[in-house]
Backbone as JSON, one array per atom type, in Angstrom:
{
  "sequence": "MRVMGVDPGLTRCGIALVESGAGRAVTALDVDVVRTPTTMELAERLLAVHTAAAHWLDTHHPDVVAVERVFAQNQVSTAMGTAQAGGVVALAAAQRGIPVRFHTPSEVKAAVTGSGRADKAQVTAMVTRILGMQTKPKPADAADALALAICHCWRGPIAERLAQAQARAAGAGGTRTSWVQR",
  "N": [[-11.9, 7.71, -5.49], [-9.15, 8.31, -3.7], [-6.12, 7.0, -3.25], [-3.22, 6.42, -1.31], [-0.3, 4.78, -2.11], [2.13, 2.77, -0.67], [5.38, 1.66, -0.85], [7.09, 0.32, 1.43], [10.37, 1.23, 3.1], [13.63, 1.28, 4.52], [15.76, 2.41, 3.37], [15.14, 3.38, 0.69], [11.84, 4.65, 0.35], [8.95, 4.24, -1.33], [6.46, 6.36, -2.28], [3.13, 7.11, -3.48], [0.43, 8.61, -4.88], [-2.77, 8.05, -6.2], [-5.81, 8.24, -8.22], [-8.89, 6.87, -8.55], [-11.18, 6.22, -11.22], [-14.07, 6.0, -13.43], [-15.05, 2.61, -14.02], [-12.09, 0.84, -14.41], [-10.47, 2.99, -14.54], [-7.67, 4.89, -13.83], [-5.67, 7.4, -12.26], [-2.49, 8.94, -12.08], [-1.36, 10.89, -9.57], [0.78, 11.78, -8.03], [4.17, 10.94, -7.27], [6.79, 9.84, -5.41], [10.09, 9.14, -3.81], [11.23, 8.44, -0.67], [14.22, 8.87, 0.73], [16.76, 7.53, 2.9], [19.93, 7.6, 4.37], [22.11, 4.98, 4.98], [23.72, 5.26, 6.95], [22.66, 6.91, 8.87], [21.02, 7.04, 12.26], [18.81, 4.15, 13.18], [16.2, 5.09, 14.52], [16.29, 7.9, 13.51], [15.94, 7.34, 10.9], [13.51, 6.28, 10.74], [12.04, 8.36, 11.56], [12.34, 10.17, 9.5], [10.91, 8.85, 7.51], [8.42, 8.64, 8.64], [7.81, 11.48, 8.82], [7.84, 12.25, 6.24], [5.54, 10.68, 5.21], [3.43, 11.73, 6.8], [3.52, 14.35, 5.91], [2.59, 13.9, 3.03], [0.11, 12.79, 3.68], [-1.11, 15.08, 4.9], [-1.0, 16.76, 2.95], [-2.25, 15.52, 0.61], [-4.64, 14.32, 1.29], [-5.76, 11.56, 1.19], [-8.1, 8.8, 0.53], [-7.5, 6.31, 1.77], [-4.87, 4.27, 2.77], [-2.63, 2.22, 1.06], [-0.42, -0.27, 1.8], [2.45, -2.41, 1.4], [2.39, -5.49, 2.41], [4.64, -7.02, 4.48], [6.04, -9.95, 3.69], [7.98, -12.24, 3.08], [11.21, -12.33, 3.45], [14.73, -12.89, 2.55], [16.79, -11.86, 4.02], [16.66, -11.13, 7.55], [17.24, -8.68, 8.84], [16.56, -6.64, 6.63], [13.85, -7.24, 6.23], [12.97, -6.77, 8.79], [13.53, -3.81, 8.8], [11.82, -2.93, 6.64], [9.4, -3.64, 7.59], [9.27, -1.89, 9.85], [9.31, 0.41, 8.76], [6.91, 0.49, 7.22], [5.25, 0.34, 9.4], [5.42, 2.88, 10.64], [4.5, 4.64, 8.71], [1.67, 3.58, 8.69], [1.15, 4.21, 11.15], [1.07, 7.13, 11.12], [-1.22, 7.45, 9.34], [-3.11, 6.26, 10.83], [-3.26, 8.13, 12.97], [-4.55, 10.19, 11.81], [-6.87, 9.26, 11.22], [-7.21, 7.76, 8.97], [-8.14, 5.08, 6.96], [-6.11, 2.01, 6.74], [-4.7, -0.29, 4.54], [-3.24, -3.54, 3.75], [-1.46, -5.11, 1.37], [-0.19, -8.22, -0.2], [2.99, -8.59, -1.91], [2.53, -10.56, -3.93], [-0.31, -10.14, -4.58], [-0.48, -7.6, -5.47], [1.18, -7.74, -7.74], [-0.46, -9.74, -9.0], [-2.68, -8.1, -9.65], [-1.83, -5.99, -11.24], [-0.51, -6.97, -13.47], [-1.5, -9.49, -13.93], [-0.37, -11.83, -13.26], [0.94, -13.23, -10.45], [3.61, -13.85, -10.04], [5.07, -12.04, -11.58], [8.0, -10.19, -12.52], [9.98, -7.18, -11.5], [10.4, -5.63, -13.54], [8.33, -6.19, -15.39], [6.1, -5.2, -13.79], [6.55, -2.59, -13.67], [6.49, -2.0, -16.36], [3.72, -2.44, -16.87], [2.43, -0.6, -14.84], [3.25, 1.8, -16.09], [2.1, 1.66, -18.4], [-0.9, 1.21, -17.57], [-1.37, 3.62, -16.41], [-0.88, 5.45, -18.41], [1.67, 6.75, -18.78], [4.28, 8.66, -20.07], [7.26, 7.96, -19.66], [8.84, 5.55, -17.85], [8.36, 5.06, -14.27], [10.89, 5.82, -11.84], [12.87, 5.12, -9.27], [12.46, 1.57, -8.93], [10.97, 1.35, -6.66], [9.23, 3.55, -6.66], [7.51, 2.86, -8.82], [6.38, 0.59, -7.6], [5.13, 1.8, -5.72], [3.26, 2.9, -6.91], [1.96, 0.7, -8.34], [0.81, -0.63, -5.85], [-1.02, 1.27, -4.98], [-2.84, 1.23, -7.33], [-3.52, -1.52, -7.36], [-5.02, -1.37, -4.83], [-7.07, 0.28, -5.69], [-8.53, -1.3, -7.55], [-8.92, -3.68, -6.35], [-9.53, -3.23, -3.56], [-12.23, -2.03, -2.98], [-13.87, -4.28, -3.4], [-12.81, -6.27, -1.59], [-13.18, -4.98, 0.71], [-16.22, -4.95, 0.84], [-16.56, -7.76, 1.08], [-15.33, -8.4, 3.25], [-16.92, -7.07, 5.13], [-19.28, -8.39, 4.82], [-18.56, -11.09, 5.58], [-17.95, -10.28, 8.32], [-20.83, -9.54, 9.2], [-22.0, -12.17, 8.83], [-20.58, -13.57, 10.56], [-21.34, -12.32, 12.82], [-23.99, -12.73, 12.93], [-24.09, -15.43, 13.09], [-22.7, -15.81, 15.66], [-24.53, -14.77, 17.39], [-26.63, -16.48, 17.06], [-25.49, -18.83, 18.0], [-24.99, -18.22, 20.67], [-27.72, -17.66, 21.61], [-28.64, -20.4, 21.27], [-27.2, -21.58, 23.27], [-28.44, -20.68, 25.6]],
  "CA": [[-11.27, 7.43, -4.52], [-7.77, 8.67, -3.54], [-5.37, 5.97, -2.61], [-1.86, 6.56, -1.18], [0.44, 3.6, -2.05], [3.46, 2.93, -0.26], [6.25, 0.44, -0.93], [7.87, 0.62, 2.52], [11.75, 0.61, 3.02], [14.4, 2.37, 5.05], [16.72, 3.09, 2.34], [13.92, 4.06, -0.36], [10.31, 4.13, 0.56], [8.27, 4.7, -2.46], [5.17, 6.71, -2.04], [2.57, 7.52, -4.53], [-1.03, 8.9, -4.92], [-3.52, 7.74, -7.42], [-7.21, 8.55, -7.97], [-9.77, 5.99, -9.38], [-12.31, 6.96, -11.89], [-15.06, 5.24, -13.65], [-14.44, 1.59, -14.29], [-11.03, 0.61, -13.91], [-9.61, 4.11, -14.85], [-6.68, 5.38, -12.49], [-4.82, 8.59, -12.72], [-1.38, 9.07, -10.94], [-1.53, 12.22, -9.17], [2.07, 12.28, -7.5], [4.98, 9.71, -6.81], [8.17, 10.24, -4.95], [10.86, 8.13, -3.05], [11.92, 9.01, 0.43], [15.52, 8.14, 0.93], [17.57, 7.83, 4.1], [21.45, 7.08, 4.25], [22.42, 3.64, 5.91], [24.69, 6.07, 8.08], [21.75, 7.58, 9.93], [20.53, 6.31, 13.25], [17.49, 3.72, 12.89], [15.02, 6.02, 14.97], [16.15, 9.05, 12.71], [15.59, 6.95, 9.47], [12.14, 6.22, 10.83], [11.44, 9.69, 11.76], [12.09, 10.73, 8.29], [9.74, 8.12, 6.8], [7.06, 9.17, 9.15], [7.6, 12.9, 8.44], [7.34, 12.44, 4.89], [4.32, 10.09, 5.08], [2.78, 12.65, 7.41], [3.49, 15.53, 4.87], [1.97, 13.49, 2.21], [-0.96, 12.69, 4.33], [-1.7, 16.22, 5.16], [-1.2, 17.52, 1.6], [-3.13, 14.99, -0.37], [-5.91, 13.68, 1.97], [-5.93, 10.31, 0.66], [-9.18, 8.22, 1.43], [-7.17, 5.06, 1.94], [-3.37, 4.2, 2.44], [-2.33, 0.96, 0.8], [0.8, -0.63, 2.14], [2.75, -3.68, 1.2], [2.5, -6.4, 3.64], [5.92, -7.72, 4.72], [5.62, -11.28, 3.63], [9.05, -13.02, 3.5], [12.51, -11.9, 2.83], [15.76, -13.64, 2.99], [17.52, -11.3, 5.03], [15.96, -10.81, 8.62], [17.39, -7.37, 9.04], [16.03, -6.08, 5.73], [12.37, -7.7, 6.55], [12.62, -5.98, 9.91], [13.41, -2.44, 8.49], [10.66, -2.78, 5.87], [8.2, -3.57, 8.45], [9.28, -0.79, 10.71], [9.11, 1.77, 7.77], [5.37, 0.36, 6.9], [4.49, 0.62, 10.72], [5.54, 4.27, 10.94], [3.42, 4.91, 7.88], [0.3, 3.23, 9.1], [0.8, 5.12, 12.42], [0.83, 8.36, 10.5], [-2.39, 7.46, 8.94], [-4.03, 6.03, 11.9], [-3.33, 9.42, 13.73], [-5.31, 11.12, 11.05], [-8.15, 8.45, 11.04], [-7.34, 7.26, 7.55], [-7.77, 3.57, 6.93], [-4.7, 1.49, 6.22], [-5.02, -1.69, 4.03], [-2.09, -4.2, 3.42], [-1.55, -6.08, 0.13], [0.94, -8.9, -0.42], [3.46, -8.38, -3.17], [2.02, -11.24, -5.17], [-1.64, -9.83, -4.82], [-0.28, -6.52, -6.36], [1.67, -8.3, -9.02], [-1.48, -10.29, -9.96], [-3.74, -7.01, -10.01], [-1.49, -5.08, -12.15], [0.14, -7.99, -14.54], [-2.3, -10.78, -14.16], [0.43, -12.73, -12.76], [1.48, -13.17, -8.9], [4.91, -14.06, -10.08], [5.57, -11.01, -12.37], [9.15, -9.6, -12.04], [9.86, -5.64, -11.29], [10.35, -4.93, -15.0], [6.93, -6.36, -15.94], [5.23, -4.58, -13.0], [6.99, -1.23, -14.0], [5.91, -1.9, -17.56], [2.31, -2.41, -16.72], [2.2, 0.46, -14.24], [3.43, 2.83, -16.91], [0.91, 1.45, -19.4], [-2.12, 1.56, -17.11], [-1.38, 5.21, -15.98], [-0.58, 6.25, -19.67], [2.81, 7.56, -18.49], [5.34, 8.8, -21.05], [8.13, 7.47, -19.21], [8.64, 4.58, -16.63], [8.67, 5.57, -13.0], [12.03, 5.36, -11.49], [13.32, 3.89, -9.28], [11.45, 0.58, -9.01], [10.09, 1.73, -5.55], [8.16, 4.45, -7.21], [6.69, 1.97, -9.55], [5.82, -0.55, -6.66], [4.09, 2.56, -4.69], [2.05, 3.14, -7.93], [1.29, -0.49, -8.21], [0.15, -0.72, -4.65], [-2.28, 2.14, -5.14], [-3.59, 0.72, -8.38], [-4.06, -2.63, -6.77], [-6.05, -1.26, -3.93], [-8.26, 0.97, -6.42], [-9.14, -2.22, -8.28], [-9.38, -4.98, -5.51], [-9.93, -2.78, -2.08], [-13.7, -2.13, -2.61], [-14.44, -5.67, -3.39], [-12.17, -6.74, -0.29], [-14.04, -4.41, 1.92], [-17.48, -5.49, 1.15], [-16.33, -9.38, 1.4], [-15.13, -8.42, 4.87], [-18.23, -6.69, 5.64], [-20.2, -9.42, 4.82], [-18.03, -11.83, 6.49], [-18.27, -9.8, 9.67], [-22.16, -9.65, 9.51], [-22.25, -13.47, 9.07], [-20.04, -13.97, 11.85], [-22.18, -11.8, 13.78], [-25.32, -13.66, 13.01], [-23.8, -16.92, 13.57], [-22.43, -15.8, 16.94], [-25.75, -14.5, 17.98], [-27.43, -17.81, 17.11], [-24.81, -19.8, 18.96], [-25.27, -17.81, 22.02], [-29.08, -18.15, 21.71], [-28.9, -21.73, 21.44], [-26.59, -21.91, 24.56], [-29.14, -20.09, 26.76]],
  "C": [[-9.82, 7.7, -4.64], [-7.08, 7.81, -2.85], [-3.97, 6.5, -2.59], [-1.24, 5.17, -1.12], [1.67, 3.71, -1.51], [4.23, 1.56, -0.12], [7.36, 0.68, 0.32], [9.33, 0.25, 2.41], [12.36, 1.73, 3.86], [15.43, 3.04, 4.38], [15.99, 3.87, 1.4], [12.79, 3.35, 0.19], [9.62, 5.03, -0.56], [6.81, 5.11, -1.98], [4.41, 7.38, -3.11], [0.9, 7.64, -4.29], [-1.81, 8.72, -6.28], [-5.04, 7.88, -7.02], [-7.82, 7.58, -8.91], [-10.86, 6.81, -9.95], [-13.2, 5.91, -12.32], [-14.43, 3.83, -14.17], [-13.03, 1.19, -13.65], [-9.89, 1.67, -14.34], [-8.92, 4.53, -13.59], [-5.78, 6.43, -13.09], [-3.73, 8.75, -11.5], [-1.27, 10.63, -10.96], [-0.16, 12.75, -8.58], [2.68, 10.96, -7.21], [6.31, 10.53, -6.4], [8.88, 9.1, -4.23], [11.65, 8.85, -2.07], [13.34, 8.21, 0.62], [16.17, 8.44, 2.18], [18.86, 7.21, 4.06], [21.55, 5.92, 5.35], [23.25, 4.11, 7.17], [23.92, 6.46, 9.18], [21.12, 6.5, 10.9], [19.17, 5.62, 12.76], [16.31, 4.67, 13.32], [15.12, 7.04, 13.87], [15.54, 8.64, 11.32], [14.06, 6.89, 9.62], [11.35, 7.35, 10.76], [11.26, 10.39, 10.49], [11.17, 10.19, 7.27], [8.46, 8.58, 7.33], [6.77, 10.62, 8.85], [7.13, 13.05, 7.07], [5.98, 11.76, 4.64], [3.2, 11.07, 5.79], [2.31, 13.81, 6.52], [2.44, 15.01, 3.7], [0.36, 13.38, 2.5], [-1.84, 13.82, 4.54], [-1.99, 17.15, 3.78], [-2.26, 17.09, 0.61], [-4.43, 14.5, 0.04], [-6.39, 12.59, 1.34], [-7.36, 9.48, 1.4], [-8.78, 6.83, 2.11], [-5.65, 5.05, 2.0], [-3.11, 2.6, 2.23], [-0.73, 0.66, 1.16], [1.29, -2.16, 1.88], [3.1, -4.27, 2.23], [4.03, -7.02, 3.33], [5.62, -9.09, 4.61], [6.62, -12.24, 3.86], [10.27, -12.47, 2.82], [13.55, -12.7, 3.3], [16.6, -13.1, 4.1], [16.44, -10.86, 6.36], [15.87, -9.17, 8.89], [16.75, -6.5, 8.0], [14.27, -6.17, 5.84], [12.01, -6.62, 7.76], [12.49, -4.27, 9.57], [12.17, -2.04, 7.58], [9.37, -2.78, 6.77], [8.08, -2.38, 9.37], [8.89, 0.58, 9.86], [7.57, 1.52, 7.67], [4.75, 0.79, 8.27], [4.4, 2.24, 10.94], [4.52, 4.94, 9.87], [2.01, 4.6, 8.17], [0.21, 3.97, 10.43], [0.5, 6.55, 12.02], [-0.47, 8.48, 10.12], [-3.4, 7.19, 9.93], [-4.32, 7.33, 12.85], [-4.17, 10.32, 13.08], [-6.79, 10.61, 10.68], [-8.26, 8.05, 9.57], [-6.97, 5.73, 7.64], [-6.51, 3.13, 6.3], [-5.06, 0.09, 5.78], [-3.63, -2.1, 3.53], [-2.33, -5.18, 2.37], [-0.18, -6.77, 0.13], [1.52, -8.51, -1.7], [2.93, -9.39, -4.43], [0.6, -10.77, -5.45], [-1.47, -8.46, -5.7], [0.19, -6.78, -7.72], [0.54, -8.71, -9.87], [-2.5, -9.03, -10.41], [-3.22, -6.24, -11.15], [-0.92, -6.01, -13.5], [-0.73, -9.22, -14.93], [-1.52, -11.84, -13.73], [1.02, -12.38, -11.34], [3.11, -13.39, -8.93], [5.66, -13.11, -11.17], [7.05, -10.44, -11.77], [9.05, -7.97, -12.07], [9.78, -5.05, -12.58], [8.93, -5.02, -15.44], [5.94, -5.33, -15.04], [5.49, -3.17, -13.44], [6.29, -1.04, -15.32], [4.4, -1.57, -17.57], [1.77, -1.23, -16.11], [2.15, 1.65, -15.24], [2.24, 2.65, -18.03], [-0.63, 1.62, -18.89], [-2.37, 3.03, -16.84], [-1.18, 5.88, -17.3], [0.62, 7.12, -19.37], [3.6, 7.71, -19.58], [6.51, 7.83, -20.92], [7.99, 6.5, -17.88], [9.08, 5.4, -15.38], [9.96, 5.1, -12.52], [12.32, 5.76, -10.16], [12.34, 2.86, -9.01], [10.5, 0.86, -7.64], [8.98, 2.65, -5.75], [7.18, 3.8, -7.97], [5.84, 0.98, -8.65], [4.92, 0.56, -5.95], [2.87, 2.58, -5.58], [1.15, 1.95, -7.99], [0.34, -0.79, -7.09], [-1.14, 0.04, -4.63], [-3.22, 1.71, -6.32], [-4.17, -0.58, -7.84], [-5.31, -2.37, -5.85], [-7.39, -0.6, -4.7], [-9.06, -0.22, -7.06], [-9.6, -3.41, -7.28], [-9.86, -4.44, -4.14], [-11.4, -2.76, -1.96], [-14.31, -3.38, -2.44], [-14.0, -6.51, -2.1], [-13.16, -6.22, 0.94], [-15.45, -4.82, 1.9], [-17.55, -7.02, 1.39], [-16.28, -9.32, 2.84], [-16.01, -7.97, 5.51], [-19.33, -7.77, 5.76], [-19.98, -10.75, 5.65], [-18.34, -11.56, 7.97], [-19.91, -9.89, 10.13], [-22.7, -11.16, 9.64], [-21.76, -14.01, 10.31], [-20.77, -13.62, 13.11], [-23.46, -12.51, 14.12], [-25.23, -14.88, 13.56], [-23.47, -16.72, 15.17], [-23.67, -15.58, 17.84], [-26.65, -15.62, 18.09], [-26.97, -18.79, 17.95], [-25.23, -19.49, 20.41], [-26.67, -17.99, 22.55], [-29.47, -19.51, 22.16], [-28.38, -22.18, 22.89], [-27.56, -21.62, 25.76], [-30.03, -21.14, 27.32]]
}
């Protein structure tokens, strides 16, 4: 499975491609950070992120895109920009029929370090180790994008099966309820 991990942001948007292998084996195929200046108009910054994401999707053909879910941030303007950047990436994937899955920061940290409270340095160190990289990915946005892709490789298939089972159970329960009501 090829997973494109995205750490969304307007100033820096990390994008990475990871391929899963047997067991928990994962291989980094590519990583980059899209940068936009704060002096650029919002619409132009979003267009730059969208254009870069579209290029990655068309070049690498991932099976799924894993995006960090905006959970909570102290500054509303930062959270808005992060959500908007994640939205244009999700749009680019949806336009190509590629599924998009969202993971919270604590879920990603727990997947790669074992602790949902790990700091950026711990995440970067574990990403470097898991992928067998010689040097740490920089900036942190690149490491975070790789961590998102790793997280999805390890947790995504299980979450998908669980969601499918829950949908089947809800469908069966809904059918019985409507039959009883007749």
